[in-house]
C-alpha positions in Angstrom: 51.8 54.4 203.5 50.3 57.9 203.8 51.6 58.7 200.3 49.7 55.7 198.9 46.4 56.9 200.5 46.9 60.4 199.1 47.9 58.9 195.7 44.9 56.7 195.7 42.6 59.7 196.3 44.3 61.8 193.6 44.0 58.9 191.1 40.3 58.4 191.9 39.7 62.1 191.4 41.5 62.0 188.1 39.5 59.0 186.9 36.2 60.8 187.8 37.3 64.0 186.0 38.5 62.2 182.9 35.2 60.2 182.9 33.2 63.4 183.2 35.1 64.9 180.2 35.0 61.6 178.3 38.8 61.4 177.8 39.6 58.5 180.1 41.4 56.5 177.5 43.6 59.4 176.5 44.4 60.2 180.2 45.2 56.5 180.6 47.8 56.7 177.8 49.2 59.9 179.5 49.6 58.1 182.9 51.2 55.0 181.2 53.7 57.3 179.5 54.4 59.2 182.7 55.0 55.9 184.6 57.2 54.6 181.8 59.2 57.8 181.8 59.7 57.6 185.5 60.6 53.9 185.5 63.0 54.2 182.5 64.8 57.3 183.6 66.4 57.6 187.1 67.3 61.2 186.5 63.6 62.1 186.0 62.8 60.3 189.3 65.5 62.4 191.0 64.1 65.5 189.4 60.6 64.8 190.7 61.9 64.4 194.3 64.3 67.3 194.3 63.3 70.1 196.7 65.9 72.4 195.2 64.1 72.8 191.9 61.2 75.2 192.2 57.6 74.6 191.0 57.9 76.9 188.0 61.1 75.2 186.7 59.4 71.8 187.2 56.3 72.9 185.3 58.5 74.1 182.4 60.1 70.7 182.2 56.7 69.0 182.4 55.4 71.2 179.6 58.3 70.2 177.4 58.1 66.5 178.2 54.4 66.1 178.4 53.2 68.8 175.9 51.1 66.2 174.0 49.1 65.2 177.0 45.4 65.9 177.4 44.7 69.3 178.9 43.2 67.5 182.0 46.5 65.6 182.5 48.6 68.7 182.2 46.5 70.7 184.6 46.5 67.8 187.0 50.3 67.7 187.0 50.5 71.4 187.5 48.1 71.2 190.4 50.3 68.5 192.0 53.4 70.6 191.5 51.7 73.7 193.0 50.7 71.6 196.0 54.3 70.1 196.2 53.1 66.6 195.5 54.9 66.0 192.3 57.1 63.3 193.9 54.0 61.0 194.1 53.2 61.3 190.4 54.5 57.8 189.6 52.4 56.3 192.5 49.3 58.2 191.3 49.9 56.9 187.7 50.1 53.3 189.1 47.0 53.8 191.1 45.1 55.4 188.2 46.0 52.4 186.0 45.1 49.8 188.7 41.8 51.5 189.6 40.8 51.8 185.9 41.6 48.1 185.4 39.4 47.2 188.3 36.5 49.4 186.9 36.9 47.8 183.5 37.2 44.3 184.7 40.8 43.8 183.5 43.1 41.5 185.4 46.8 42.2 184.8 48.8 38.9 184.7 52.4 38.2 184.1 53.7 34.8 182.9 57.5 34.4 183.4 59.0 31.3 181.8 62.4 29.9 181.1 61.8 30.1 177.3 59.3 31.8 175.2 56.0 29.9 175.5 54.4 28.6 172.3 50.9 29.6 171.6 49.3 26.3 172.5 50.9 26.2 176.0 50.0 29.8 176.7 46.4 29.2 175.6 46.1 26.2 177.9 47.4 28.3 180.9 45.1 31.2 180.1 42.1 28.9 179.6 42.6 27.4 183.1 43.2 30.8 184.7 40.2 32.4 183.0 37.9 29.9 184.8 39.0 31.3 188.2 38.7 35.0 187.5 36.0 37.5 186.6 37.0 39.9 183.8 39.5 39.7 181.0 43.2 39.1 181.3 45.8 41.6 180.2 48.9 39.4 179.7 52.5 40.3 180.0 55.1 37.7 179.1 58.7 37.6 180.4 61.5 35.2 179.9 63.9 34.3 182.8 66.3 31.5 182.0 67.2 31.1 185.7 63.8 29.3 186.1 65.4 26.4 184.2 62.0 25.2 183.0 58.3 25.7 183.8 56.7 29.0 184.5 55.6 31.5 187.2 52.2 33.2 187.0 51.5 36.5 188.9 48.0 38.0 189.2 47.8 40.7 191.8 48.9 39.2 195.1 48.6 35.7 193.8 51.7 33.8 192.6 51.8 30.3 191.1 55.3 29.0 190.8 55.5 25.9 188.6 59.2 26.4 187.7 61.9 23.7 187.9 64.1 26.1 189.9 61.4 26.3 192.6 60.9 22.6 192.7 64.6 22.0 193.0 64.8 24.5 195.8 61.9 22.8 197.7 63.6 19.4 197.3 66.9 20.9 198.6 65.0 22.3 201.6 63.4 18.9 202.4 66.8 17.2 202.2 68.5 19.7 204.5 65.9 19.1 207.3 
């Protein structure tokens, strides 16, 4: 929990600095790339958390991996490494993206369905959800055949489960009682 508070403060500082230098969108791309690198590569995650690798070696690797980053992003990563906080880089990147979405009024939403939704169904779902939120929706679509039919919508802490698998499970629970 302490790591999340620290990450949140670092993310807020990075947003303010990027805003001041007018490179917020570029730093956002950097943070998205850093987060994707961490999520897609377990070895990189282990590397970040390794106390055996010194700061200079980590900075060399960061320079090679993230050489195309904005100067602010590179200096920020080096500062974190100097302060032995590089292991929370992925959390900082997540917080940066989440905080920037809030500032910009963007609501991330994921729709998971048993099959790829056609445009008409997707538009109907989005139209109904747009009425209940302030801001614009950033949609991510996923397919999960185990849902059997229907869909599951996630927006922040809210989850709407309209899947056949969920309904069958509820029916099973009622019959067992």
